[in-house]
C-alpha positions in Angstrom: -4.3 0.4 -85.0 -4.5 3.1 -82.3 -2.0 6.0 -82.3 -1.3 8.4 -79.5 -2.8 11.8 -79.9 -0.7 15.0 -79.4 -2.7 15.6 -76.2 -1.6 12.2 -74.7 2.0 13.0 -75.5 1.7 16.3 -73.8 0.3 14.7 -70.7 3.2 12.2 -70.5 5.8 15.0 -70.9 4.0 17.1 -68.2 3.9 14.1 -65.8 7.6 13.5 -66.3 8.4 17.1 -65.8 6.5 17.1 -62.4 8.5 14.0 -61.3 11.8 15.8 -62.2 10.7 18.9 -60.3 9.7 16.9 -57.2 13.1 15.0 -57.3 15.0 18.3 -57.6 13.1 19.8 -54.7 13.8 16.8 -52.5 17.5 16.8 -53.4 17.6 20.6 -52.6 16.0 20.0 -49.2 18.5 17.2 -48.4 21.5 19.4 -49.5 20.2 22.3 -47.4 19.6 20.0 -44.3 23.1 18.4 -44.4 25.0 21.4 -43.0 22.4 21.9 -40.3 22.6 18.2 -39.3 26.4 18.3 -39.3 26.5 21.4 -37.1 24.0 19.9 -34.6 25.3 16.4 -34.7 26.3 16.3 -31.0 22.9 17.5 -29.9 21.0 15.0 -32.1 23.2 12.2 -30.8 22.3 13.0 -27.2 18.6 13.0 -28.1 18.8 9.5 -29.5 20.8 8.4 -26.5 18.1 9.7 -24.1 15.4 7.8 -26.0 17.2 4.5 -26.3 19.3 4.2 -23.2 16.5 4.0 -20.6 15.0 1.1 -22.4 18.2 -0.9 -22.2 18.7 0.4 -18.6 15.2 -0.7 -17.6 15.8 -4.2 -19.0 19.2 -4.4 -17.1 17.7 -3.0 -13.9 14.7 -5.4 -14.0 17.0 -8.4 -14.6 19.2 -7.3 -11.7 16.3 -6.7 -9.4 14.9 -10.2 -10.2 18.3 -11.6 -9.5 18.4 -9.7 -6.2 15.0 -10.8 -5.1 15.9 -14.4 -5.7 18.7 -14.1 -3.1 16.3 -13.1 -0.3 14.5 -15.3 2.2 10.9 -16.1 1.3 8.3 -17.2 3.8 7.2 -20.9 3.4 3.6 -21.7 2.5 1.5 -22.7 5.5 -0.5 -24.9 3.2 2.5 -27.2 2.9 2.0 -28.3 6.6 0.6 -31.8 6.5 0.0 -32.1 10.3 -3.5 -30.7 10.8 -2.9 -29.8 14.5 0.3 -28.0 13.7 -1.2 -26.2 10.8 -4.1 -24.9 12.9 -1.6 -23.7 15.6 0.6 -21.9 13.0 -2.4 -20.3 11.4 -3.5 -19.0 14.8 0.0 -17.7 15.4 -0.2 -15.8 12.2 -3.6 -14.4 13.1 -2.2 -13.2 16.5 0.7 -11.5 14.8 -1.5 -9.8 12.2 -4.4 -8.8 14.6 -2.8 -8.8 18.0 -5.1 -6.1 19.3 -8.3 -8.1 18.5 -7.2 -10.8 20.9 -4.8 -9.2 23.4 -5.4 -5.4 23.1 -7.4 -3.0 25.3 -10.6 -4.7 24.1 -9.1 -8.1 23.4 -11.3 -11.2 23.2 -8.7 -13.3 25.0 -6.9 -10.9 27.4 -6.4 -7.2 27.8 -2.7 -6.9 28.1 -1.4 -4.5 25.4 -1.7 -1.1 23.9 -3.8 -1.7 20.8 -0.9 -2.1 18.3 -0.5 -5.3 16.2 2.8 -7.1 16.0 2.8 -6.6 12.3 2.8 -2.8 12.7 6.5 -3.4 13.3 7.0 -6.8 11.6 5.3 -6.1 8.3 3.1 -8.6 6.5 2.8 -10.7 9.6 6.6 -10.8 9.8 7.3 -11.9 6.2 8.3 -8.8 4.2 11.9 -8.5 3.0 13.7 -6.0 5.2 10.4 -5.3 6.9 11.7 -6.5 10.2 10.7 -10.1 9.3 11.0 -13.2 11.4 12.9 -15.2 8.8 16.0 -15.7 10.9 14.6 -15.8 14.4 14.3 -19.6 14.7 17.8 -20.0 13.2 19.5 -17.6 15.6 17.6 -18.2 18.9 18.4 -18.9 21.6 21.3 -16.4 21.7 23.1 -14.1 24.0 21.8 -10.5 23.9 23.9 -7.7 25.4 20.7 -5.7 26.3 19.7 -8.2 28.9 23.2 -9.6 29.4 22.0 -13.2 29.2 20.9 -15.9 26.7 17.4 -15.4 25.5 14.9 -17.8 23.9 12.0 -17.0 21.6 9.6 -16.8 24.5 11.8 -14.0 26.0 12.0 -12.2 22.7 8.3 -12.3 22.1 7.6 -11.0 25.6 10.1 -8.2 25.2 7.9 -7.0 22.3 4.8 -7.3 24.4 6.3 -5.3 27.3 8.1 -2.6 25.1 6.6 -2.2 21.6 3.1 -3.1 22.8 3.7 -1.4 26.2 1.9 -4.2 27.9 2.3 -7.3 30.0 4.1 -10.6 29.1 2.2 -13.6 27.8 2.4 -16.7 29.9 4.8 -19.2 28.3 2.3 -22.1 28.6 -0.6 -20.1 27.1 -2.2 -21.2 23.8 -1.3 -17.7 22.4 2.4 -17.9 23.2 2.7 -21.4 21.9 0.9 -20.4 18.6 3.1 -17.4 18.1 6.2 -19.4 18.7 5.1 -22.2 16.3 4.4 -19.6 13.6 7.8 -17.9 14.0 9.5 -21.3 14.0 7.6 -22.4 10.9 8.7 -19.2 9.1 12.3 -20.2 9.7 12.1 -23.8 8.5 13.9 -22.9 5.3 16.9 -21.3 7.1 19.8 -23.4 8.5 20.4 -23.2 12.2 23.0 -20.6 13.0 22.6 -18.7 9.7 20.9 -15.4 9.0 18.9 -15.3 5.8 19.4 -12.5 3.2 16.8 -9.8 3.6 16.2 -10.5 7.3 15.6 -7.7 9.8 16.1 -4.2 8.6 18.3 -2.9 5.8 21.3 -0.9 6.8 21.3 2.9 6.4 24.4 5.2 6.6 24.7 7.7 9.4 24.3 11.4 8.5 27.2 13.8 8.9 24.9 15.9 11.1 22.4 15.4 13.9 18.9 14.2 12.9 16.6 17.3 12.9 13.1 17.0 14.5 12.1 20.4 13.0 12.9 19.2 9.4 11.3 15.9 10.3 8.0 17.6 11.2 7.8 18.9 7.6 8.5 15.4 6.3 5.9 13.9 8.6 3.3 16.5 7.4 4.0 15.9 3.8 4.3 12.1 3.7 3.1 10.5 7.0 0.1 12.3 8.5 -2.4 11.4 5.9 -2.3 7.9 7.4 -1.1 8.5 11.0 -2.9 11.8 11.4 -1.6 15.2 12.4 -1.7 14.3 16.1 0.2 11.0 15.4 -2.6 9.0 16.9 -3.4 6.8 13.9 -6.8 5.6 12.8 -8.9 3.1 14.7 -11.5 0.8 13.2 -15.0 1.8 14.0 -15.4 -1.1 16.5 -12.2 0.0 18.3 -10.7 -3.5 17.9 -7.5 -2.5 16.2 -5.8 0.3 14.2 -5.9 0.7 10.4 -2.9 2.9 10.8 -1.1 2.7 14.2 -0.3 5.7 16.5 3.3 6.8 16.4 3.3 8.5 19.8 1.1 8.9 22.8 -0.2 6.4 25.3 -1.2 3.8 22.7 2.2 3.7 21.0 5.5 1.9 21.8 7.3 3.0 24.9 10.8 4.4 25.2 12.4 1.0 25.9 11.2 -0.3 22.5 13.6 -1.0 19.6 12.0 1.6 17.4 12.8 4.3 19.9 16.4 4.0 18.8 16.9 6.5 16.0 18.7 4.2 13.6 16.0 1.5 13.8 13.2 3.9 13.1 15.1 5.5 10.3 16.0 2.2 8.6 12.4 1.0 9.1 10.8 4.0 7.4 13.4 4.5 4.7 12.7 1.1 3.1 9.1 0.6 4.1 7.3 3.9 4.3 5.1 5.6 3.1 2.8 2.9 1.8 4.2 1.5 -1.5 7.8 2.0 -0.6 10.1 -1.1 -0.7 13.8 -1.7 -0.1 14.3 -1.5 -3.9 12.1 1.6 -4.4 12.3 3.8 -1.3 10.3 7.1 -1.3 12.3 8.9 1.3 15.8 10.3 1.0 18.3 9.3 3.7 18.0 12.7 5.3 14.2 12.6 5.3 14.3 9.1 7.0 16.6 10.3 9.8 14.8 13.6 10.3 11.3 12.1 10.5 12.7 9.5 13.0 13.9 12.4 15.1 10.5 14.1 14.9 8.5 11.0 15.8 10.9 10.0 18.6 10.9 13.4 20.1 7.1 13.2 20.9 5.6 12.1 24.2 5.2 8.4 24.7 5.0 5.9 27.7 8.2 5.5 29.8 9.4 2.1 30.9 11.9 1.7 33.6 14.4 -0.9 32.7 17.3 -0.7 35.2 18.7 -4.2 34.2 19.2 -3.2 30.5 22.8 -3.1 29.3 24.6 -4.5 32.3 27.8 -3.9 30.3 27.4 -0.2 29.3 30.3 -0.5 26.8 28.0 -2.7 24.7 25.2 -0.1 24.4 24.4 0.8 20.7 25.8 4.2 19.9 22.3 5.6 19.4 20.9 4.3 22.7 19.1 7.4 24.0 19.7 6.9 27.7 22.9 7.0 29.7 25.2 6.2 31.4 27.7 5.6 28.7 31.3 4.3 28.5 32.2 7.6 26.7 31.9 11.4 27.2 29.4 12.1 24.5 26.1 13.7 25.6 22.8 11.9 25.9 21.4 14.3 23.3 24.2 13.3 20.8 23.6 9.6 21.5 19.9 10.1 20.7 20.1 12.5 17.6 23.7 12.3 16.5 25.9 13.1 14.7 26.8 9.4 15.3 30.0 9.1 13.3 32.2 10.7 16.0 30.9 8.2 18.5 31.4 5.4 16.1 35.0 6.5 15.5 35.6 6.7 19.3 34.6 3.1 19.8 36.4 1.8 16.7 39.7 3.0 18.2 39.1 1.3 21.6 
């Protein structure tokens, strides 16, 4: 029968003593920490809030964004077209929108009637991007009366407006294969929108007016920091080596839109860049502040560009947009204020009439 030696008993006592010492040290540390934790309880609570809240917020924001996106118009799939002839025509129309210059630009393979811009430089992703000036509601709302011309316009007239203004060129013949293809493509994009309705996410997203005039000087700094890497310091964009079309379009000069184009209005340009530029920006994740968007619009639209004489525009001058840059007007505000703002005083004037 084995018995414990005195040495074994000593080791057991020593081990127990060590455990007691460790426990006492731990308890002492806890007792010392409690007052410190109590004094700093508010600060500690804020730290945990910062670490946990964004996770919950991100989940909420992502869910909300998904819900928002589902509300917006989405372009139908061309591959759902069963009529082979129609599908071919619609595909050609999309190609013309995406690569207008290759077919109808200065070196166009079909005709040389435009400045080298592509339609999708203004109507992003071939006219399908949410709040990217898309074509989603064109078929559902045309023909319609437009105050600019003072008459009812159809899709043919609207397309040729773009050719003559944004593309600073000549109109397409209505019976041409190209015009018919473009019209078919635009109509196809609107097949999921009821006649007379405007789909969510169509056109451009609204942007509040500033309480001051848009500033071209400040806009120059914005342009240099966030735009010129693509559009170049001289605003002339970047051409493909073969000269067929622009990788990044010119924003002023002889190959850009003329002063009768929609983007020459400050509000249109500001809305366009706010929710679409620089590359990567979306209507949910803009990269420019409101002020930056207005100021860069003022800078770009203060540069030299082609002039188009349009004496028949706005036969009823009282219906001119408040940021239309050319007089005469049905008010006493200056041409400069109508171009750069501030626009709220003009808006208030018309709201009282």
